[in-house]
N, C-alpha and C positions, 0 to 999 in steps of 0.2 A: 720600441720593444713592449710587447703586451705583457701585461701582468697575469699570469696564469691564475694566481688565486682569485684576481678580480674576475677575470672571466668565468671561472668555476660558480662564484657566488652569484654573478648576474644570469648565469644558465640556469641556476637553481631558483632564482626569483620568478624568471620568465616562466619556468615549468610549473611553478605553483600558481601563476597568475592565469595559466591556460584554462580553458573554459572546460568545465566537467562534462563527460558525455553522459547525457540524459537517456535512460532506461524508462520505456513506458510500458505498464502492466496493467491488464485489465481482466476482470473475473465476472462470473454470472452465479446467480443462485436464486432460489425461490424465497418468498416470503410468506409464512404462515399467515392466513387471514386472522386467526384469532389472536395472534401476537403483532399483528402489523401496528396498530395503533401504539403498542408499548414502544416498538422499535422505533417509530418515528418520533416519538418524546425522547428516547435516548439521543438521537442524533441531532435532535432540536438543541440539546444541551450537552453535548460530549464533555467527559471530566477533562479538566485541563492537564492532568498527568498522563492521559492518553495521548493527547495532541502533543505534548512536549516528548513523549517518547518516540511518537511518528517522526517528529523533527530530528530527535537525536539519532535516529536510524535512517536519516538522508532521505526521508520522504517527503515530498511536496506535491502540490496540487492533488490533493486526494479529495475524490468525490465519490459519492454513491448516488446512483440515480435509480429510480422506481419506475416500472412499466407494467402495464396490464396487458396481458396477451391471451386471447381465447379463454378470460375468465379467471386466470391464474395471474399472480402478482410475482415478478421478478426483480431482483436486484441487479444492477450493474456498477461494479466498482472499477474506478481508474486512478492510477497514480504515476507519478514520475518519481525516479530513483536517481540520486546524484551521487552515491557512495561508489566505493570501489569493490565491495564484496556483498552482492544481495543476499546469497545465503546467510552469510555470518550476522548480518543486520538483521535479517528476519528472525534468526535465533535470539539475538539480543532482544529484539521485541518481544517474542514468544516467552522469553525468561523474566520479564518484569512482572513483578506481582500485581500491580495495578491494571496492566494489559490483561493479565489471565482474569482477574476480575471482573473487569469490562467485557470479556468474551463470554463469562459465565451468565451474563445478562443478554448479550446480542445473539450468540450462537443457538440458544432454543428458539428464537424467533424464525431463524432461516430454516428452508427446506432445500436440503441439496439435490441437485440434478443427479439422476442414477448413477453415472460415471462417477462423479465425484464421491458419492455415497459409497460405491463398490470401493474407491481407493481410501475411505477412511477421512475423507476431505470434506469441507462445507462449501466452499467457492470451487468453481470449474475454471480451469485456465482458459484463455482465449488466445487468438493468434491473431497478430496485427496483420492486416492485409494493406492498408494505405495509411500514410501519415503526410501531411503537409506542414512544413516548419513556415 
């Protein structure tokens, strides 16, 4: 005869060991020419508290890329989210005083695309078209 308590415990352990669904997110924005060098310096030495908050908010494989197109510099950000509630974790990140202080340094360096600017945002959302695991 099976022990129902043992079955429940084993099922709970198995569920907690299941791989987490990864959500991929990417955004694009501009980089102001007169602020570009400062922005690069910030990201060459990001604040440890900001990196710790990113990890605490279930962010991994976070990267920012830079590319010049037709004489303008653009930034492309990519991250993988492994949590259960992206909106709640993004709110948690935004509520962090050190992250707010970091954004006061980085935000003025960025030049939002028109749609993002109209929406009061800095980064424009992107749509994933293809992914190979």
